[in-house]
C-alpha positions as CSV (number, residue, x, y, z in Angstrom):
1,M,-0.1,7.5,-24.1
2,T,-3.2,5.3,-23.0
3,P,-5.3,5.8,-19.8
4,D,-4.9,2.7,-18.5
5,V,-4.7,3.0,-14.8
6,A,-7.2,2.7,-12.3
7,V,-6.3,4.8,-9.1
8,I,-7.8,2.8,-5.6
9,I,-7.7,4.8,-2.6
10,V,-8.9,3.2,0.5
11,N,-10.9,6.3,3.1
12,F,-11.6,5.6,6.2
13,N,-12.7,9.0,7.8
14,T,-9.9,10.7,6.3
15,R,-11.7,13.7,5.1
16,A,-9.0,16.2,5.3
17,E,-5.9,14.1,3.9
18,L,-8.3,12.3,1.0
19,E,-9.0,16.6,-0.5
20,S,-5.4,17.2,-0.4
21,C,-4.6,13.6,-2.4
22,L,-7.4,14.0,-4.3
23,G,-6.6,17.4,-4.7
24,S,-2.7,16.9,-6.1
25,L,-4.7,14.6,-8.5
26,A,-6.4,17.4,-9.8
27,G,-4.1,19.4,-9.7
28,A,-1.2,17.5,-11.8
29,P,-3.8,14.9,-13.9
30,P,-1.7,12.0,-14.4
31,A,-1.9,11.7,-18.3
32,C,-2.0,7.5,-17.4
33,V,-4.5,7.5,-15.4
34,A,-8.3,6.5,-16.7
35,R,-10.2,6.8,-13.8
36,I,-10.2,7.6,-9.7
37,I,-11.7,4.7,-7.2
38,I,-12.5,5.6,-3.9
39,V,-13.7,2.4,-1.4
40,D,-14.8,3.8,1.7
41,N,-15.0,2.0,4.4
42,A,-18.2,3.5,6.3
43,S,-16.7,6.6,7.0
44,T,-18.9,8.5,9.5
45,D,-16.6,12.1,8.9
46,G,-18.4,13.1,5.4
47,S,-15.4,12.4,3.4
48,I,-18.2,10.6,0.6
49,E,-19.6,14.0,0.6
50,L,-16.8,15.9,0.0
51,V,-15.7,13.1,-2.7
52,R,-18.9,13.6,-4.4
53,S,-19.5,17.6,-4.7
54,R,-16.1,18.3,-5.7
55,W,-15.3,15.7,-7.4
56,P,-17.9,14.1,-8.7
57,R,-16.4,12.0,-11.7
58,V,-14.7,10.4,-9.1
59,E,-16.0,6.7,-8.6
60,V,-17.3,5.7,-5.7
61,L,-17.3,2.2,-3.4
62,A,-19.6,3.1,-0.4
63,Q,-18.6,-0.1,2.0
64,E,-21.7,-0.3,4.6
65,R,-18.7,-1.4,7.3
66,N,-15.1,-1.3,7.7
67,L,-13.7,-4.4,5.6
68,G,-9.8,-3.5,6.3
69,F,-7.1,-2.3,3.8
70,G,-6.9,-5.4,1.8
71,A,-10.4,-6.4,1.1
72,A,-11.5,-2.8,0.3
73,N,-8.5,-2.8,-2.5
74,N,-9.9,-6.1,-3.6
75,V,-14.0,-4.6,-3.9
76,A,-12.3,-2.2,-6.7
77,L,-9.3,-4.9,-7.9
78,R,-12.0,-6.9,-8.6
79,K,-14.1,-5.1,-10.7
80,C,-11.3,-3.2,-12.7
81,P,-11.1,-3.5,-16.2
82,E,-8.3,-0.9,-16.7
83,P,-4.8,-3.4,-17.1
84,Y,-3.1,-1.6,-13.7
85,A,-3.9,0.0,-11.2
86,L,-2.4,1.9,-8.2
87,L,-3.5,1.5,-4.8
88,L,-2.9,4.8,-2.8
89,N,-2.6,6.1,0.8
90,S,-5.7,9.0,0.6
91,D,-2.9,10.2,3.5
92,T,-0.5,10.7,0.5
93,T,0.2,13.9,-2.5
94,V,1.9,12.6,-5.6
95,P,3.7,15.5,-7.3
96,A,3.4,16.0,-11.8
97,G,4.6,13.3,-13.7
98,A,5.1,10.8,-10.7
99,I,2.5,7.9,-12.1
100,D,3.0,8.3,-15.3
101,R,7.0,7.5,-14.3
102,L,6.0,4.9,-12.2
103,R,4.3,3.2,-14.7
104,D,6.7,3.7,-17.7
105,R,8.9,1.9,-15.0
106,L,6.5,-1.3,-14.2
107,L,6.1,-1.2,-18.1
108,A,9.8,-1.3,-19.0
109,M,11.4,-3.7,-16.1
110,T,7.8,-6.4,-17.1
111,A,6.9,-6.3,-13.1
112,A,4.1,-7.3,-11.3
113,A,3.9,-4.7,-9.0
114,A,5.9,-1.2,-8.8
115,G,6.5,1.1,-5.7
116,P,8.5,4.8,-5.8
117,R,10.9,6.6,-3.6
118,I,8.4,8.0,-0.8
119,V,8.8,10.5,1.6
120,D,8.1,12.5,4.2
121,R,6.6,16.4,3.7
122,D,9.8,17.9,4.7
123,G,11.6,15.5,2.0
124,K,12.9,13.1,4.1
125,P,12.6,9.1,2.8
126,E,10.7,6.2,3.9
127,L,12.3,2.6,3.8
128,S,9.1,1.5,1.8
129,H,10.6,-2.1,0.6
130,G,12.5,-5.0,2.0
131,R,12.8,-8.4,1.9
132,M,10.4,-11.4,3.1
133,L,9.4,-11.2,6.6
134,T,12.0,-13.5,9.1
135,P,13.0,-12.1,12.7
136,W,16.4,-11.3,10.9
137,T,15.1,-9.0,8.2
138,E,13.2,-7.5,10.7
139,F,15.8,-6.6,12.8
140,V,17.7,-5.2,9.7
141,Q,15.0,-3.0,9.0
142,R,14.5,-1.6,11.8
143,R,18.2,-0.7,11.4
144,R,18.1,-0.1,8.1
145,Q,15.7,2.5,8.7
146,R,17.7,4.6,10.8
147,N,19.3,6.3,7.8
148,P,17.4,5.1,4.7
149,G,18.8,6.9,2.4
150,P,21.2,5.0,1.0
151,H,18.8,2.0,0.2
152,T,16.2,4.3,-1.4
153,A,18.5,5.6,-3.9
154,E,19.0,3.0,-6.9
155,E,16.3,1.5,-8.5
156,Q,16.1,-2.7,-7.1
157,L,14.3,-5.8,-7.4
158,V,12.8,-6.6,-4.2
159,D,10.5,-8.7,-1.8
160,W,7.6,-6.2,-1.2
161,V,6.8,-3.0,-1.4
162,T,4.4,-0.7,1.1
163,G,1.0,-1.2,-0.2
164,A,1.1,2.8,0.3
165,C,1.9,3.3,-2.8
166,M,1.8,0.1,-5.1
167,L,1.1,0.6,-8.6
168,L,0.3,-3.6,-9.8
169,D,-0.8,-5.2,-12.8
170,V,-4.3,-6.4,-12.8
171,A,-4.1,-9.3,-14.5
172,A,-0.7,-10.6,-12.0
173,V,-3.1,-9.6,-9.4
174,R,-5.6,-12.1,-10.5
175,A,-3.8,-14.9,-10.9
176,A,-2.3,-14.7,-7.7
177,G,-5.5,-14.6,-5.6
178,Y,-5.9,-10.6,-4.8
179,F,-5.1,-9.6,-1.3
180,D,-5.6,-12.3,1.6
181,E,-8.1,-10.9,3.9
182,R,-6.7,-12.7,7.0
183,F,-5.0,-9.3,7.6
184,F,-7.1,-6.7,8.3
185,M,-4.7,-3.6,8.5
186,Y,-0.4,-4.7,8.0
187,E,1.5,-7.2,6.2
188,E,-0.7,-7.4,3.7
189,D,1.2,-5.8,1.2
190,V,4.2,-8.1,2.2
191,D,2.1,-11.0,1.4
192,L,0.2,-9.5,-2.1
193,C,3.8,-9.4,-3.1
194,A,4.8,-12.8,-1.4
195,S,2.0,-14.8,-4.0
196,L,3.0,-12.8,-7.2
197,R,6.8,-13.6,-6.3
198,A,5.5,-17.2,-6.2
199,A,4.1,-17.2,-9.6
200,G,6.7,-15.7,-11.1
201,G,6.1,-12.1,-10.8
202,R,8.8,-9.1,-9.8
203,I,8.4,-6.3,-7.5
204,L,9.7,-3.3,-8.5
205,F,11.4,-0.5,-6.6
206,T,11.9,2.9,-8.5
207,P,13.5,6.2,-7.2
208,A,12.1,7.2,-10.8
209,A,9.0,8.7,-9.6
210,E,8.5,10.1,-5.3
211,I,5.4,10.8,-3.7
212,V,4.7,12.7,-0.5
213,H,4.0,10.6,2.6
214,V,2.0,13.3,4.9
215,R,2.2,11.3,7.8
216,G,4.4,9.3,6.7
217,R,5.9,6.9,9.0
218,S,7.4,3.1,9.4
219,P,5.5,0.6,7.1
220,R,6.1,-2.2,9.8
221,A,4.6,-0.8,12.8
222,P,1.4,0.1,14.5
223,V,1.0,3.8,14.4
224,A,-1.7,5.1,15.9
225,A,-3.3,4.6,18.7
226,G,-5.9,1.2,18.7
227,T,-4.1,0.1,15.9
228,G,-1.4,-2.1,17.9
229,A,-4.3,-4.6,17.9
230,H,-4.5,-5.2,14.7
231,Y,-0.7,-5.0,13.9
232,D,0.0,-8.4,16.4
233,R,-3.2,-9.8,14.6
234,S,-1.6,-9.5,10.8
235,H,2.3,-10.1,12.0
236,L,1.0,-12.8,14.0
237,A,-1.1,-14.6,11.3
238,F,2.0,-13.7,8.4
239,Y,4.5,-16.1,10.5
240,E,1.5,-18.5,10.9
241,K,1.2,-18.6,7.5
242,H,4.8,-18.4,5.7
243,A,7.1,-19.4,8.6
244,A,5.1,-21.6,10.9
245,G,7.8,-22.3,12.7
246,W,8.4,-18.9,13.9
247,A,4.6,-18.6,15.4
248,P,5.0,-20.0,19.0
249,V,7.8,-17.9,19.4
250,L,6.1,-14.7,18.4
251,R,3.0,-15.8,19.9
252,L,5.4,-15.8,23.2
253,W,7.0,-12.6,22.9
254,M,3.7,-11.1,22.6
255,R,2.6,-12.5,25.6
256,L,5.9,-11.6,27.8
257,R,5.3,-8.5,26.5
258,G,1.7,-8.0,27.9
259,R,0.1,-8.3,23.8
260,R,-2.6,-11.2,23.6
261,V,-4.0,-11.7,20.3
262,R,-7.2,-13.2,19.6
């Protein structure tokens, strides 16, 4: 297998998780991976020093400030000579063969993006794909999250896959205009998949490959202290871009719940 995939990991103060993620990749090196790139968003926890000392062959793109998820990935994607790029969260671990199988399925289905089955450390699957966001599909998604197993058992074409682990055809991403950098955190993966589909690309979910999301949680909800405001801003920006008629309703709902978006 020709190494033709660049693995891109955005890091912001996740030293322990990054060490585990890189350790999993080093422990069972994927045959298709040409290089690994860390885009660091001005971490202060010693992440970069760790990488440079333990994995000197890993490329580090150190940023002067926190760019957010989409913009940081764009930094690496714009410099990527490989035809394929795997976006990978630092809080994941990769079993042997998973990336190679994901690449095989993307090529076999001529997809612009592909996502694997994602499980937590106990083996419980996440619902890591879905339909284009609307109030109805968000309601359905929340219900399906209660029992995600049946919805993650079969390979299928979907509207989006999560950016926690997303294999991309780099030429398709360039044609679609990369990540929209108005989304600092959340919804940027759904938006990119919408751009890829608008350009004629297909989005694939496949359980043929599986990765572990160590801190796995719902991909469509704020998950940590301090991230709620980012989620609200991105959620509203997504509706303003893709479903403008619903944006005033969403803004009113946020205000009624005491959440104001600036």
